[in-house]
C-alpha positions, 0 to 999 in steps of 0.5 A: 600663898607662901609656906614657911616650914618649921623644920626641914620635913616640909619639901616639895615642888610649888605647883601653882606658881604663876609660870605654870598657867601659861600667861594667866594669874589665879584670881580669887573672887568672892561676893560678901553676904552671898552663902549660896556660894560657899567659898571664893571662886578661884579662876584664871585671868589674863593679867591684861584684862581690864577690870571693866571686863572682869566686872561686866563680863567675868563676874556676872558669868560666875554669880548670875545664877543667884537670884539677887544678881539682876538686882546688882548695880555694878557702879554701886558695888563696894570692892575689896583687895584682900581685906582692904577696901579699894576703888578700881580703875575700870579701864586699867588692867587688872595688874595695874589694879594691883591684882597679882597671881593668887590675889583676892578680891571680894566685893559687897552689894549694899542693900542685897544680903542673900536669899530673903536677906539670910546671907545665902 
């Protein structure tokens, strides 16, 4: 995320530049309506990783501790890139799906809205 300083007093080296992550990019991932996780997770990912690997291996590793996870159907997930709805191409890489350094991806699981429908 860029910073636009209003005066010259804000100076410093940006530490989370992509080149500081040894070939990886940061990706923010959030599960809508599941507030047991208070904020999106930020993870380093290889830009060459396919979206299928992210959806079928990485995301379950992050969220499977939630009681709803066993009911998730990956094929029914609604995906969002930043605030825009999008349909990922599962056989293409994260980069080819437009997920650049520090991108935000959110997903919604229709019919699942947290523990006892409490959004938690």
